[in-house]
N, C-alpha and C positions, 0 to 999 in steps of 0.2 A: 582523430581515431574514430572508428565506428563502434558505437555501443549496441549491444544486443537488446532488442526491444523486450519489454516484459509486460504482459497483460495479466492482471490479477482480478479475479472476481471476489467481491466482498458480499457474502451471502447475508450478512447481518442476522437478525433473529428470524430466520426462515428455514424451513425444511426439517422434518423429523429424520431420524437415522435411516428409516426405510425409504423415505422420499428422497433423501440425499443420494442414496445408491442409485435409485431410479433416474434421477437427473444426471448424475455422472455418466451412467451408461448411455443416456441419450446424447450427451455432449461429447463424449470421447471421440467419435469419428469426425465430429464437426470442428474440433479445436486442434486437430493434428497439424502441427506447424514446425518446420525446421528453422523458421526465420525468427521465432520469438519464444521466450520462456512463458509458459502458461501455469498459473497458480490458481487454485480454488481455496479461498480462505473461508472456512466453514465454522459453524457453531461448535463449541467444545464437544458436545455430546455426539456430534457427527464425525469427529476426527478419525476414530479407529475404523469404522466401516468405510469412510472415504479413502483412507490410505489403502485399504484392501482393494477397493473398487478401481483405483488407478494403477494397480500393479501391472507391469508390462507396458506402460505408456510413459511418455516423458512429462506428464502432468505432475506438478508438485502440489502438496497440500500445505496450506498455511492456517494458522490460528488467527482469531480476531482480537486477541488480547492475551496478556499473561501478567503475573505479579512479579515484583522485583526481589522477592525473597526465595531462598532455595527450598524451604519447607517450614512447617510450623503451624501455629495456632491462628490461621488466617482462613476461617470458615468460608467456603464457597470460591476461593481463589485457586488458580492453576499455576504450577511452577514451570520454569523453563525445562527442567529435566523431565517432567511429565510429558511435555510436548515432544522433546527429542526422542524419548523412549517410544513414543507412539508413532514416530516416523514423520514428524512435522519439520519443515525446513525454513519456513517463513513465518513471521508474525506481524500483524498490523498493530502499530503502537500510536497512541495519541489521536485516534480518529475524533473528529469534531463532536460526534455523538457521545463518545466517552468523556470528552472535556465538558460538554454542555450538561448532560444528564447525570453523570457520575462524578463531576467536579474534579476531574484529573487536571493537574497543573503541569506547567512546562517542566518543573523539577521532577514530578512523577514520571513523565515521559523520558527524561534523561536517565533516571535510575533504571527504567525498563530497557532502554537502549543499551546501557552498559551491561546489564545482565544478559540480554540476548546475545551480545557478542562473546561474552564469557562461555556461552553454551553453543557457539557456532551456529546460532540461528540468524537468518538475515532479516533485519527489521525493515518493515515498510512504514516509514515515519511520516505521519500525516500533518500537514500544515494548511492553513487557509484562513481567510478573513470573512467577517460578517458583511452584510449589505451596508450596515451603518459605517463600518470601518472603510469600506470602498468609497462610500459617498464623502467621507471626511478626508479622503486622499492619503490615508496612512497605510494602505495595503502593503507596500514594500517594506516599510519600517516594521510593521507588525510581524510580517512573515520572517524577516531577517532575525528578529528577536526569538521567534519560535525555533528557527534553525540553530542559532548560536547556542541556546540553552540545551536543545536536544543533543548537540554534539559536544557539549562540555566534557572534557576529560577523555574523549574518544581518540585513539591513535589513528594516524592517517591511513594505514593499511586497512583498518576496519571501516573507517569513514568511506573509503573508495568502494567498499563492497556493499554499502547500505543502499537502500532504495528510498527516495523521498517522493511522497505523493502530494501534489498541490491540489487541494480540493476547496474551491471557494464555497463557503458554507451556504451562500445564497443560491448555489447551483445544485445542491445535493437533493435529489429526489423531487425537485421542483419542475423539472422539464426545461429549466433555463440552463443554457450552456454558455460559459464564457466565450467570447469571440476568440477566434484563433489567435488574433493579435494580443488579446488580454492574457490568454493562457501562456503564450510564448514569452511575453514580457516578464511575467512573474517567474516562470521556469528559468529564464535567463538570469534573473536577479538572484534566484536561489543558487545557481551554479557559480555566479560571481561571488556570492557570500562564502561558499565552500572554498573557493580559490583564495579568498582573504584569510579564512581560518586555517587553511592548510597550504596548498600550492596549486598551480595550474594543472599538474598531472593528476592530482586527486580529483579536482573538479571535472576533468575530462572523463574520468572513469565512472563517477557516480551516476546512477540512473535516476531520472526524474520523471515521474508519471503525472498525467493530468487525470483528475477525477471530478465527477459532478455532472450527472446526466449524460454520460458518454453513450452514444448510440451507434448502430451500424452506419447511419448516414453521416455522422460527424467524425468518426474514427480516422478515416484516411487523411483528411485535411489536418486534424490535430496532430496525428502521429508523424506527419511529414515535416513538422517544424524542427529546426536544428537542436533545440534544447528539450524537446518532449520525447521521451524514450518509451512511450506506452501509456497504459491507462490503468487506473483502479476503478473498476466498473461495479456499480451497485445493482440496481433493478434489472438491467439487461443481462447480468451474469446468471440470472435464474431462468433465462429463456434461450431458445435456439439461436436468437440474435447474437449471442455471445460468440458463436462460431464465425459469424460475419465480421465481428469486431477483431477477433484474433487473426483472421485471414484478410484483413483490410487491403 
């Protein structure tokens, strides 16, 4: 089956609300594509103006994180219902920066994935290995563990609708890009893992992105691989280059 490509920008901690609107207005004509789903994952404070700014386009707005409780005494956190009420349809979960700097565990990611599906939010679930893990030859083992825990207790119909983003930590923001073969090998292993957890049909439906210094020059080759269904794009999503990546 042919899976629809999905290109998502992860803005990270960049752009004030007014700067976000300005950037969206610049990018709107550049990212118009009938061939791919386009998502801007923006800082929480930018969500409401961003949703307004993309009205009338096919661009979706995503969040960069959320908490796994409905509401309550969790100062500084954002609930899934706050996101859906604001017009968000995707949420990045388990990004390596969240895992590294804010000590999120695989179990935290699983709790967030479950909660996202309860609220009809599409999770973009991030997995990826460090340079040390790659050098030790445990990349596939490590990523299979991340995938298995993230999908624990998730029904197959929800799993099929999820997005998984493979982001080798050593390639994020470093300018280093996994070779096409490296990226395809891991994305294929992720799909095989989903097939084991569920079935072939679920594995065929799930969309797997590559992320980690994706650029206009690397996009076409990466996205043409049989198991790579688009990209989670960091730095380049804040520039007009993002248009070239979407229209690779």
